Rosetta silent file (secondary structure, phi, psi, omega in degrees, C-alpha in Angstrom):
SEQUENCE: MSKTTSGDFTKTAGWLDWYDGPSRPRFQVPAGSVDAHCHVFGPGAEFPYAPERKYTPCDASKQQLFALRDHLGFARNVVVQATCHGADNRALVDALVHSDGKARGVATVRRSVTDEELQALHAAGVRGVRFNFVKRLVDFTPKEELMEIAGRIQKLGWHVVIYFEAVDLPELWDFFTALPTTVVVDHMGRPDVSKPVDGPEFELFLKFMRQHPNVWSKVSCPERLSVTGPRALNGEQNAYTDVVPFARKVVEEFPDRVLWGTDWPHPNLKDHMPDDGLLVDFIPHIATTPELQKKLLVTNPMKLYWPEEV
SCORE:     score description
SCORE:     0.000 S_00000001
   1 L     0.000  121.102  177.254  -11.524   27.159    8.138 S_00000001
   2 L   -84.696  136.554 -178.968  -11.928   25.754    4.629 S_00000001
   3 L  -101.209  146.957 -173.282   -9.274   23.440    3.455 S_00000001
   4 L  -101.293  165.731  170.513   -8.024   23.499   -0.139 S_00000001
   5 L  -110.390  125.233 -174.834   -7.133   20.866   -2.689 S_00000001
   6 L   -92.611  173.029 -176.584   -3.658   21.618   -4.157 S_00000001
   7 L    78.925 -151.259 -178.724   -2.259   21.092   -7.608 S_00000001
   8 L   -91.579   38.083 -173.861   -4.620   21.263  -10.592 S_00000001
   9 L  -121.068  142.056  174.860   -7.559   19.994   -8.528 S_00000001
  10 L  -120.758  123.435 -172.601  -10.728   21.609   -7.269 S_00000001
  11 L   -66.572  150.800  179.258  -12.576   19.738   -4.506 S_00000001
  12 L   -51.315  137.775 -179.387  -16.054   18.496   -5.188 S_00000001
  13 L   -58.470  135.564  179.818  -18.768   21.071   -4.656 S_00000001
  14 L    78.932    8.913 -179.301  -20.250   20.789   -1.212 S_00000001
  15 L   -63.363  132.424  179.812  -17.331   18.713    0.090 S_00000001
  16 L   -93.253  122.141  179.305  -17.284   18.665    3.890 S_00000001
  17 L   -80.538  153.960 -179.961  -13.766   19.285    5.245 S_00000001
  18 L   -65.068  156.939 -168.183  -12.497   17.411    8.266 S_00000001
  19 L   -72.189  124.962  176.691  -13.068   18.869   11.692 S_00000001
  20 L   -82.729  141.500  173.944  -10.521   21.391   12.919 S_00000001
  21 L    62.893   51.630 -178.786   -9.393   21.338   16.550 S_00000001
  22 L   -61.482  152.230 -179.648  -10.973   18.070   17.655 S_00000001
  23 L   -69.909  162.695  174.062  -11.579   17.678   21.410 S_00000001
  24 L   -86.293  124.714 -175.723   -9.358   15.504   23.526 S_00000001
  25 L   -58.560  142.208  172.112  -11.313   12.249   24.174 S_00000001
  26 L   -74.250  -35.111  175.713  -12.584   11.655   27.690 S_00000001
  27 L   -74.237  119.004  178.997  -12.129    7.935   27.002 S_00000001
  28 L   -92.589  117.826 -175.509   -8.456    7.087   27.311 S_00000001
  29 L   -70.131  150.519  179.316   -7.666    4.314   24.782 S_00000001
  30 L   -61.225  152.079  178.375   -5.455    1.461   26.058 S_00000001
  31 L   -56.207  136.646  178.783   -1.672    1.769   25.613 S_00000001
  32 L    86.127    9.145 -175.738   -0.634    0.606   22.105 S_00000001
  33 L   -64.895  149.139  178.605   -4.023    1.265   20.533 S_00000001
  34 E  -116.508  127.032  168.069   -4.421    1.261   16.733 S_00000001
  35 E   -82.799   99.734 -167.515   -6.610    3.449   14.564 S_00000001
  36 E   -89.531   10.234  173.288   -7.258    0.637   12.105 S_00000001
  37 E  -155.859  105.733  176.569   -9.074    2.644    9.376 S_00000001
  38 E  -153.786  170.113 -177.015   -7.952    6.026    8.174 S_00000001
  39 L  -135.507  163.539  162.843   -6.807    7.649    4.957 S_00000001
  40 L  -119.010  144.916  177.170   -4.479   10.203    3.458 S_00000001
  41 E  -117.690  110.912  174.904   -5.566   12.464    0.542 S_00000001
  42 L    63.607 -136.187    4.795   -2.729   13.765   -1.561 S_00000001
  43 L   -60.773  143.083 -173.555   -1.641   16.483   -1.157 S_00000001
  44 L   -58.306  -28.056 -177.868   -2.755   16.728   -4.793 S_00000001
  45 L   -73.011  -25.354  179.732    0.203   18.749   -5.886 S_00000001
  46 L   -98.496  -40.366  179.954    2.514   15.912   -4.791 S_00000001
  47 L  -128.878   90.696 -172.482    0.285   12.868   -5.274 S_00000001
  48 L   -59.490  149.055  175.814   -2.283   13.609   -7.947 S_00000001
  49 L   -77.177  148.898 -170.739   -5.771   12.269   -7.655 S_00000001
  50 L   -66.450  137.794  179.928   -6.796    9.505  -10.029 S_00000001
  51 L   -56.847  -34.138 -176.788   -8.384   10.508  -13.378 S_00000001
  52 L   -85.612    4.426 -176.278  -11.148    7.924  -12.835 S_00000001
  53 L   -58.448  154.963  177.546  -12.114    9.193   -9.304 S_00000001
  54 L   -98.630   -9.586  178.068  -15.727    9.768   -8.372 S_00000001
  55 L  -152.815  160.095  171.600  -14.885   12.691   -6.066 S_00000001
  56 L  -119.093  115.490 -174.185  -12.119   15.195   -5.376 S_00000001
  57 L   -86.561  177.850  161.828  -11.439   15.642   -1.669 S_00000001
  58 L   -76.896  156.241  177.540   -9.679   18.373    0.275 S_00000001
  59 L   -66.648  147.225  176.486   -6.039   17.488    0.950 S_00000001
  60 E  -147.599  101.346 -166.752   -5.339   15.524    4.130 S_00000001
  61 L   -86.881  164.701  176.013   -1.633   14.910    4.615 S_00000001
  62 H   -59.186  -36.155  179.425    0.345   12.317    6.507 S_00000001
  63 H   -64.994  -41.055  179.744    1.563   15.004    8.930 S_00000001
  64 H   -69.301  -35.343  177.133   -1.985   15.943    9.742 S_00000001
  65 H   -67.369  -44.444 -177.135   -2.965   12.277   10.231 S_00000001
  66 H   -67.244  -34.130  179.266   -0.039   11.579   12.533 S_00000001
  67 H   -67.307  -40.645  176.478   -0.780   14.732   14.552 S_00000001
  68 H   -63.025  -42.540  176.243   -4.370   13.495   15.012 S_00000001
  69 H   -51.691  -51.365 -176.083   -3.099   10.035   16.009 S_00000001
  70 H   -67.239  -40.600 -178.428   -1.019   11.582   18.826 S_00000001
  71 H   -62.270  -39.004 -176.186   -3.779   13.950   19.915 S_00000001
  72 H   -80.637  -12.155  178.586   -6.325   11.159   20.220 S_00000001
  73 L    95.340    8.502  178.545   -3.908    8.906   22.131 S_00000001
  74 L   -77.669  154.793  175.314   -3.341    6.203   19.483 S_00000001
  75 L   -98.367  -29.368 -172.453    0.043    4.556   19.007 S_00000001
  76 E  -147.690  163.103  175.649   -0.405    3.434   15.385 S_00000001
  77 E  -127.112  151.055  165.041   -2.474    3.756   12.238 S_00000001
  78 E  -114.421  113.029 -173.722   -3.655    1.469    9.517 S_00000001
  79 E   -93.735  120.536 -179.476   -3.873    3.634    6.407 S_00000001
  80 E   -98.996  131.669  177.738   -6.432    2.466    3.760 S_00000001
  81 L   -56.979  128.396 -179.617   -6.001    3.460    0.156 S_00000001
  82 L   -85.893  144.953 -176.872   -8.671    6.005   -0.681 S_00000001
  83 H   -62.672  -23.904 -179.525  -10.745    5.522   -3.883 S_00000001
  84 H   -69.024  -11.014  176.647   -9.842    9.024   -5.054 S_00000001
  85 H  -103.409    1.249  178.747   -6.300    7.742   -5.635 S_00000001
  86 L    54.736 -132.380  179.187   -7.403    4.621   -7.545 S_00000001
  87 L   -99.861   14.287  175.290   -4.623    2.029   -7.756 S_00000001
  88 L   -89.930  100.165 -173.288   -1.850    4.660   -7.482 S_00000001
  89 L   -90.679   15.777 -172.768   -0.612    3.853   -3.982 S_00000001
  90 H   -62.256  -42.557  179.587    2.156    6.482   -3.823 S_00000001
  91 H   -63.319  -40.688  178.400    0.475    8.697   -1.176 S_00000001
  92 H   -61.030  -53.212 -178.094   -0.247    5.624    0.913 S_00000001
  93 H   -63.593  -39.504  175.367    3.305    4.291    0.691 S_00000001
  94 H   -56.403  -42.264  177.939    4.739    7.721    1.430 S_00000001
  95 H   -63.214  -43.482  178.514    2.736    7.863    4.609 S_00000001
  96 H   -62.699  -45.368 -175.935    3.883    4.364    5.643 S_00000001
  97 H   -66.692  -28.398 -175.315    7.518    5.038    4.920 S_00000001
  98 L  -103.134   18.928 -175.945    7.493    8.240    6.979 S_00000001
  99 L   -99.179    4.618 -179.573    5.589    6.790    9.963 S_00000001
 100 L    58.661   32.946  176.960    8.651    5.402   11.867 S_00000001
 101 L    83.008    4.729 -174.093    7.059    1.935   11.770 S_00000001
 102 L   -97.091    6.064  178.037    3.865    3.202   13.353 S_00000001
 103 E  -135.304  146.948  168.381    1.643    2.661   10.271 S_00000001
 104 E  -126.506  163.927 -173.548    0.709   -0.295    8.100 S_00000001
 105 E  -133.623  161.855  171.311   -1.421   -0.110    4.974 S_00000001
 106 E  -123.387  119.939 -171.046   -4.164   -1.560    2.794 S_00000001
 107 E  -100.134  167.654  167.078   -3.575   -0.959   -0.874 S_00000001
 108 L  -115.058  128.213  178.727   -5.660   -1.096   -4.065 S_00000001
 109 L  -128.329  155.932  175.365   -4.041   -3.092   -6.863 S_00000001
 110 L  -101.832  167.279  178.377   -5.013   -4.100  -10.393 S_00000001
 111 L   -55.885  -32.476 -173.365   -4.548   -7.536  -12.056 S_00000001
 112 L   -74.848   -7.646  178.550   -1.539   -6.029  -13.898 S_00000001
 113 L   -52.836  134.107 -177.976    0.448   -5.516  -10.644 S_00000001
 114 L   -89.431  163.004  175.616    3.827   -7.298  -10.875 S_00000001
 115 H   -61.320  -35.609 -177.949    5.269   -9.544   -8.148 S_00000001
 116 H   -66.786  -39.557  178.014    8.034   -6.985   -7.728 S_00000001
 117 H   -65.829  -39.948  175.914    5.531   -4.228   -7.111 S_00000001
 118 H   -64.422  -38.568  176.938    3.715   -6.346   -4.526 S_00000001
 119 H   -59.365  -46.248 -177.164    7.072   -7.077   -2.819 S_00000001
 120 H   -64.396  -38.749  176.981    7.784   -3.344   -2.716 S_00000001
 121 H   -63.775  -44.500  179.926    4.374   -2.609   -1.187 S_00000001
 122 H   -59.898  -44.200 -177.066    5.012   -5.328    1.419 S_00000001
 123 H   -65.726  -28.711  177.054    8.362   -3.837    2.291 S_00000001
 124 H   -78.968  -14.409  178.981    6.729   -0.453    2.785 S_00000001
 125 L   118.925    8.432  178.379    4.192   -1.937    5.213 S_00000001
 126 E   -75.298  136.735 -178.313    1.174   -2.898    3.134 S_00000001
 127 E  -132.910   10.519  178.944   -0.594   -5.973    4.595 S_00000001
 128 E  -166.117  168.886  171.973   -3.882   -6.108    2.672 S_00000001
 129 E  -125.945  152.860 -179.232   -5.833   -5.059   -0.418 S_00000001
 130 E  -109.835  130.914  174.019   -9.220   -3.453   -0.574 S_00000001
 131 E  -110.298  118.801 -173.510  -12.062   -4.517   -2.809 S_00000001
 132 E  -104.731  125.915 -178.941  -14.813   -1.899   -3.116 S_00000001
 133 L  -119.464   18.189  176.926  -18.352   -2.907   -4.153 S_00000001
 134 L   -87.830  109.014 -164.384  -20.036    0.421   -3.327 S_00000001
 135 L   -64.994  -28.188 -179.503  -21.325    1.345   -6.785 S_00000001
 136 L   -78.070   -7.845 -177.660  -21.419    5.097   -6.304 S_00000001
 137 L  -105.123  -31.366 -175.861  -17.716    5.114   -5.417 S_00000001
 138 L  -140.700  157.779  171.460  -16.087    2.799   -7.940 S_00000001
 139 L   -82.328  154.658 -173.811  -16.600    1.193  -11.292 S_00000001
 140 L   -65.495  134.178  173.129  -17.201   -2.572  -11.365 S_00000001
 141 L  -111.362  130.818 -178.051  -14.146   -4.873  -11.360 S_00000001
 142 L   -57.507  138.444 -176.732  -14.759   -8.462  -12.643 S_00000001
 143 H   -62.795  -31.204 -179.724  -14.843  -10.960   -9.755 S_00000001
 144 H   -66.384  -33.847  174.505  -12.445  -13.299  -11.529 S_00000001
 145 H   -66.086  -43.593  177.400   -9.876  -10.487  -11.510 S_00000001
 146 H   -63.747  -42.062  179.592  -10.364   -9.875   -7.829 S_00000001
 147 H   -62.971  -38.118  176.970  -10.070  -13.589   -7.067 S_00000001
 148 H   -63.738  -41.197  176.199   -6.868  -13.749   -8.969 S_00000001
 149 H   -62.426  -42.087 -177.968   -5.458  -10.834   -6.959 S_00000001
 150 H   -60.925  -40.761  178.827   -6.612  -12.484   -3.727 S_00000001
 151 H   -61.758  -39.794 -178.930   -4.707  -15.665   -4.620 S_00000001
 152 H   -71.849  -39.613 -176.082   -1.566  -13.709   -5.252 S_00000001
 153 H   -79.259  -18.494  174.447   -1.640  -11.609   -2.135 S_00000001
 154 H   -55.376  -38.983 -174.852   -2.430  -14.676   -0.007 S_00000001
 155 L   -67.623  -22.099  178.361    1.127  -15.846   -0.569 S_00000001
 156 L   -89.558   -0.638 -177.627    2.384  -12.668    1.144 S_00000001
 157 L    79.839   13.848  179.150    0.151  -13.299    4.201 S_00000001
 158 L   -76.418  169.816  173.385   -2.023  -10.298    3.299 S_00000001
 159 E  -122.419  170.075  177.761   -5.789  -10.112    3.820 S_00000001
 160 E  -109.467  128.135  172.354   -8.674   -8.719    1.758 S_00000001
 161 E   -95.991  128.494 -179.433  -10.743   -5.731    2.974 S_00000001
 162 E  -119.561  135.463  179.542  -14.250   -5.641    1.488 S_00000001
 163 E  -121.106  118.763 -179.537  -16.530   -2.579    1.351 S_00000001
 164 L  -151.051  174.514  174.466  -20.127   -3.113    0.474 S_00000001
 165 L  -107.894  148.669 -173.076  -23.671   -2.149    1.537 S_00000001
 166 H   -47.216  -44.418 -174.721  -25.980   -4.468    3.468 S_00000001
 167 H   -65.669  -14.971 -175.912  -28.520   -4.920    0.682 S_00000001
 168 H   -96.304   -4.670 -175.582  -25.808   -6.297   -1.631 S_00000001
 169 H   -61.891  -39.580 -179.125  -24.554   -9.044    0.706 S_00000001
 170 H   -56.526  -44.661 -177.057  -26.860  -11.815   -0.715 S_00000001
 171 H   -73.267  -21.978 -175.768  -25.545  -11.362   -4.239 S_00000001
 172 H  -100.235   -8.935 -176.362  -21.922  -11.083   -3.068 S_00000001
 173 H   -48.770  -53.171 -173.344  -22.042  -14.004   -0.582 S_00000001
 174 H   -62.713  -40.458  178.293  -20.647  -16.696   -2.798 S_00000001
 175 H   -65.023  -51.111 -179.335  -17.725  -14.529   -3.888 S_00000001
 176 H   -57.047  -40.968 -171.275  -16.850  -13.376   -0.355 S_00000001
 177 H   -81.524   -7.622  175.304  -17.014  -16.859    1.122 S_00000001
 178 H   -94.657   -5.585  179.547  -14.685  -18.209   -1.633 S_00000001
 179 L   -66.672  137.370 -169.911  -11.890  -15.762   -0.847 S_00000001
 180 L   -85.979    2.119 -172.412   -8.774  -17.658    0.354 S_00000001
 181 L  -116.671  174.840  160.028   -7.567  -15.082    2.889 S_00000001
 182 L   -57.387  138.860 -179.413   -8.671  -13.450    6.089 S_00000001
 183 E  -120.227  126.262 -179.005  -11.504  -11.129    5.056 S_00000001
 184 E  -111.582  121.095 -179.834  -12.097   -7.801    6.869 S_00000001
 185 E   -87.183  130.382  171.456  -15.479   -6.100    6.395 S_00000001
 186 H   -74.602  127.495  166.293  -15.551   -2.314    6.446 S_00000001
 187 H    56.305   42.141  174.945  -18.089   -0.713    8.823 S_00000001
 188 H    59.091   27.006 -178.342  -20.181   -3.891    9.476 S_00000001
 189 H    65.927   27.750  176.157  -21.217   -4.019    5.821 S_00000001
 190 L    50.616   62.036  178.485  -23.100   -0.703    6.218 S_00000001
 191 L   -66.478  154.759  173.427  -26.263   -1.885    7.948 S_00000001
 192 L   -87.882  104.619 -170.098  -29.456    0.131    7.760 S_00000001
 193 L   -77.702   -3.278  172.258  -29.695    0.999   11.465 S_00000001
 194 L   -79.043  -11.626  178.226  -33.319    2.134   11.035 S_00000001
 195 L   -93.267  164.572  179.381  -34.196   -1.582   10.741 S_00000001
 196 L   -64.215  141.098  173.479  -34.193   -3.943   13.821 S_00000001
 197 L   -62.494  -24.460  178.698  -30.901   -5.154   15.093 S_00000001
 198 L  -101.161   14.399 -179.154  -32.469   -8.591   15.334 S_00000001
 199 L   -82.497  172.275 -170.492  -34.071   -8.306   11.853 S_00000001
 200 H   -65.779  -30.509 -178.113  -33.247  -10.489    8.846 S_00000001
 201 H   -67.100  -49.439  178.768  -30.829   -8.085    7.139 S_00000001
 202 H   -70.129  -32.931  178.842  -28.412   -7.735   10.024 S_00000001
 203 H   -62.752  -32.661  177.474  -28.930  -11.352   11.009 S_00000001
 204 H   -69.279  -31.846  175.268  -27.577  -12.330    7.593 S_00000001
 205 H   -68.597  -42.921  177.588  -24.412  -10.372    8.326 S_00000001
 206 H   -62.238  -39.448  175.869  -24.017  -12.113   11.671 S_00000001
 207 H   -62.409  -40.860  178.281  -24.541  -15.474    9.970 S_00000001
 208 H   -57.619  -43.098 -179.786  -21.786  -14.535    7.467 S_00000001
 209 H   -75.387  -37.242  179.198  -19.411  -13.997   10.373 S_00000001
 210 H   -62.506  -42.024 -172.886  -20.608  -17.045   12.337 S_00000001
 211 H   -80.514  -16.292 -175.112  -20.206  -19.443    9.463 S_00000001
 212 L  -132.645   93.833 -174.744  -16.859  -18.130    8.255 S_00000001
 213 L   -68.142   -5.350  171.386  -14.261  -17.706   11.028 S_00000001
 214 L   -84.161   -3.587 -176.690  -11.855  -15.958    8.552 S_00000001
 215 E   -94.886  128.811  172.361  -14.247  -12.965    8.422 S_00000001
 216 E  -115.291  169.294  177.943  -13.533   -9.960   10.672 S_00000001
 217 E  -141.907  137.353  166.021  -15.390   -6.683   10.890 S_00000001
 218 E   -79.661  129.072 -178.492  -14.613   -3.056   11.543 S_00000001
 219 L  -101.384   45.007 -170.769  -17.171   -1.644   13.962 S_00000001
 220 L  -107.444  176.859  175.017  -16.387    1.867   12.752 S_00000001
 221 L    67.403   43.291  171.979  -18.173    4.816   11.033 S_00000001
 222 H   -59.708  -29.940 -179.718  -21.205    5.397   13.247 S_00000001
 223 H   -66.338  -21.007 -179.063  -21.217    8.943   11.759 S_00000001
 224 H   -92.533  -26.460 -173.790  -21.805    7.307    8.350 S_00000001
 225 H   -95.514  -27.110 -174.981  -24.413    4.812    9.517 S_00000001
 226 L   -63.587  139.576  177.027  -26.492    6.872   11.914 S_00000001
 227 L  -106.893  -40.761 -174.444  -29.942    8.002   10.964 S_00000001
 228 L  -108.974   -9.216  174.674  -31.174    9.675   14.148 S_00000001
 229 L    76.853 -147.058   -0.829  -27.846   10.616   15.890 S_00000001
 230 L   -72.510  162.261 -173.714  -27.204   12.499   17.976 S_00000001
 231 L   -76.386  155.007  177.204  -24.063   13.748   16.221 S_00000001
 232 L   -80.800   70.942  178.928  -20.549   13.682   17.637 S_00000001
 233 L  -144.101  156.518  170.215  -20.414   17.466   18.048 S_00000001
 234 L    62.582   33.461  178.013  -20.596   20.013   20.786 S_00000001
 235 L    78.408   11.329 -178.724  -19.368   17.728   23.550 S_00000001
 236 L   -59.481  116.616 -177.593  -21.973   15.028   22.919 S_00000001
 237 L   -97.637   -1.168  173.687  -21.122   12.011   25.061 S_00000001
 238 L  -128.397   55.395 -177.781  -23.895    9.720   23.697 S_00000001
 239 L   -72.060  149.395  167.531  -23.427   10.139   19.970 S_00000001
 240 L    53.322   47.400 -177.859  -25.030    7.868   17.369 S_00000001
 241 L   -63.521  -22.875  176.805  -27.029    5.868   19.837 S_00000001
 242 L   -68.187  -20.611 -179.229  -28.919    4.191   16.957 S_00000001
 243 L   -88.319  -25.522 -172.512  -25.660    2.476   15.825 S_00000001
 244 H   -53.637  -46.830 -179.233  -24.615    1.248   19.316 S_00000001
 245 H   -62.565  -29.316  178.985  -26.723   -1.941   19.380 S_00000001
 246 H   -70.833  -49.867 -177.586  -25.378   -3.073   16.046 S_00000001
 247 H   -68.380  -40.811  179.363  -21.713   -2.464   16.867 S_00000001
 248 H   -63.684  -35.523  178.208  -22.014   -3.815   20.386 S_00000001
 249 H   -65.373  -39.290  178.268  -23.540   -7.043   19.174 S_00000001
 250 H   -69.134  -43.897 -179.646  -20.602   -7.634   16.793 S_00000001
 251 H   -63.886  -44.173 -176.788  -17.998   -6.782   19.413 S_00000001
 252 H   -72.399  -34.318 -176.989  -19.592   -9.063   22.039 S_00000001
 253 H   -81.918  -29.982 -174.422  -20.203  -12.025   19.761 S_00000001
 254 L  -126.962   55.339 -168.799  -16.918  -11.810   17.859 S_00000001
 255 L   -63.386  -18.246 -178.515  -14.467  -10.144   20.281 S_00000001
 256 L   -99.156    7.534 -177.952  -11.398  -11.587   18.622 S_00000001
 257 L  -133.553   28.660  179.794  -12.379  -10.462   15.106 S_00000001
 258 E  -119.821  149.618  175.797  -13.218   -6.785   15.431 S_00000001
 259 E  -133.891  163.379  177.551  -11.332   -3.607   14.657 S_00000001
 260 L  -140.668  144.433  176.475  -12.037    0.063   15.042 S_00000001
 261 L  -149.354  162.473  179.853  -10.884    3.186   13.188 S_00000001
 262 L   -73.845  -31.531 -168.842  -11.647    6.906   12.923 S_00000001
 263 L    65.494   17.564  173.968  -12.110    6.850    9.121 S_00000001
 264 L   -57.018  142.147   -0.090  -10.396   10.274    9.156 S_00000001
 265 L   -92.320   36.083  168.239  -10.676   12.465    7.104 S_00000001
 266 L    58.092   63.404 -179.826  -14.216   11.060    6.613 S_00000001
 267 L   -62.774  141.556  171.714  -14.625   11.073    2.846 S_00000001
 268 L    63.609   21.823  170.935  -17.991   11.783    1.257 S_00000001
 269 L   -74.320  141.731 -172.982  -19.945   12.608    4.387 S_00000001
 270 L  -105.696  -28.381 -171.476  -22.941   14.688    3.324 S_00000001
 271 L  -116.149  -14.897  175.633  -24.611   16.192    6.332 S_00000001
 272 L  -164.442  163.055  176.418  -22.031   16.791    9.092 S_00000001
 273 L  -119.338  117.298 -173.265  -18.373   16.361   10.011 S_00000001
 274 L   -77.602  156.038  169.291  -17.787   14.734   13.398 S_00000001
 275 L   -76.496  118.456 -174.590  -15.357   15.786   16.105 S_00000001
 276 H   -64.898  -25.767  175.409  -12.838   12.931   16.129 S_00000001
 277 H   -65.655  -41.508  177.017  -12.353   13.225   19.858 S_00000001
 278 H   -72.799  -25.412  171.212  -16.028   12.550   20.429 S_00000001
 279 H   -63.258  -39.741  175.119  -15.847    9.617   17.986 S_00000001
 280 H   -61.757  -33.748  177.570  -13.241    8.036   20.287 S_00000001
 281 L   -69.111  -13.168  174.025  -15.749    8.570   23.132 S_00000001
 282 L   -72.185  -26.503 -170.567  -18.163    6.337   21.201 S_00000001
 283 H   -59.172  -47.102 -179.601  -15.897    3.294   21.771 S_00000001
 284 H   -65.726  -10.580  173.559  -16.826    2.448   25.415 S_00000001
 285 H   -77.168  -23.081 -179.098  -20.486    2.355   24.360 S_00000001
 286 H  -109.621  -23.122  175.886  -19.758   -0.556   22.018 S_00000001
 287 L  -125.315   97.178 -160.346  -16.857   -2.243   23.797 S_00000001
 288 L   -91.773   -2.407  179.298  -18.077   -1.963   27.397 S_00000001
 289 L  -125.944  155.459  176.771  -15.267   -3.652   29.388 S_00000001
 290 H   -57.702  -33.492  178.089  -11.513   -3.046   29.530 S_00000001
 291 H   -64.794  -46.090  176.765  -10.969   -6.569   28.143 S_00000001
 292 H   -66.031  -34.110  176.100  -13.114   -5.929   25.103 S_00000001
 293 H   -63.481  -44.400  177.540  -11.570   -2.541   24.568 S_00000001
 294 H   -62.392  -40.802  178.299   -8.055   -3.993   24.599 S_00000001
 295 H   -63.759  -45.995 -174.172   -9.005   -6.672   22.072 S_00000001
 296 H   -65.265  -39.291 -169.926  -10.735   -4.202   19.778 S_00000001
 297 H  -101.447  -23.283 -175.186   -7.978   -1.566   19.859 S_00000001
 298 H  -120.478  -65.668 -169.753   -4.731   -3.422   20.535 S_00000001
 299 H   -56.750  -51.405 -173.254   -4.748   -7.209   20.422 S_00000001
 300 H   -69.120  -50.255 -179.553   -6.723   -7.714   17.229 S_00000001
 301 H   -65.047  -32.818  179.964   -5.125   -5.039   14.980 S_00000001
 302 H   -66.353  -39.948  179.694   -1.646   -6.011   16.179 S_00000001
 303 H   -63.258  -35.302 -177.201   -2.327   -9.649   15.290 S_00000001
 304 H   -86.518  -30.271 -173.005   -3.442   -8.652   11.807 S_00000001
 305 H  -114.715  -23.858  175.693   -0.979   -5.912   10.938 S_00000001
 306 L  -126.162   50.906 -173.828    2.080   -6.394   13.199 S_00000001
 307 H   -58.076  -27.273 -176.992    2.028  -10.177   13.706 S_00000001
 308 H   -68.918  -16.218  179.751    5.799  -10.259   14.076 S_00000001
 309 H  -101.053   -5.672 -177.237    5.445   -8.244   17.314 S_00000001
 310 L   -83.480    0.000    0.000    2.663  -10.332   18.877 S_00000001
């Protein structure tokens, strides 16, 4: 079933729609688990996509996201502002407001954001901002502007989420390590998993985390990082085995600073769309004990996004 983009929008040619009818995971996530990285897209007729976007997705509504949350066995979501919406956070805020307190958010803001607007985002449930350094997805924002934003959101107790690719870590190191907040890395900094897990590139990322205890990492998106698979489709219980050593290493060395999320509805995937139920079955391969699973899925995200309940 092909999903449409509503309003005056036509989805990008070749866009892969999210997987219909995901399986029910065999792995039962712990009570209170949080899907700490997911998105809403539009619907475009209600929440238009940004003029400066690099892609136009299919619509993926808050109702569909919450239905998936329940189907997979999660209790809560952290909704991350998608680049296709730019700094217009209305779709994100709408999802948070209609979540019955079961969702928190990560927004995108510009230097021009007012203190009143930041307070309104906080009241809606936003607890962080995202800085994107993936050149094919966003245009460059001056680092001094980002540092100014980081200083302002620090006062609200928010954190900064950073999205970058492994090859760019050396040039971004000084900026990242100067950020005054907790810093959460998306998807382990997108390592090249065809390289050795103990090689210099991934070792630099581990050094980044070792030397800076304010740095956390999401061990998510194996479907995005995998080179050899196998894919999370057709009941596959050992999906993305080439990603497992990287994610397991981060989970085991930094058990109190890791998060996991589905990344639904999986924007910009080029070669396949995973079954989200099988993605959940990836978790026990990287967090191999009940204690590690509870930290990854419950304790850590609650501490970061619902600290008042911890």
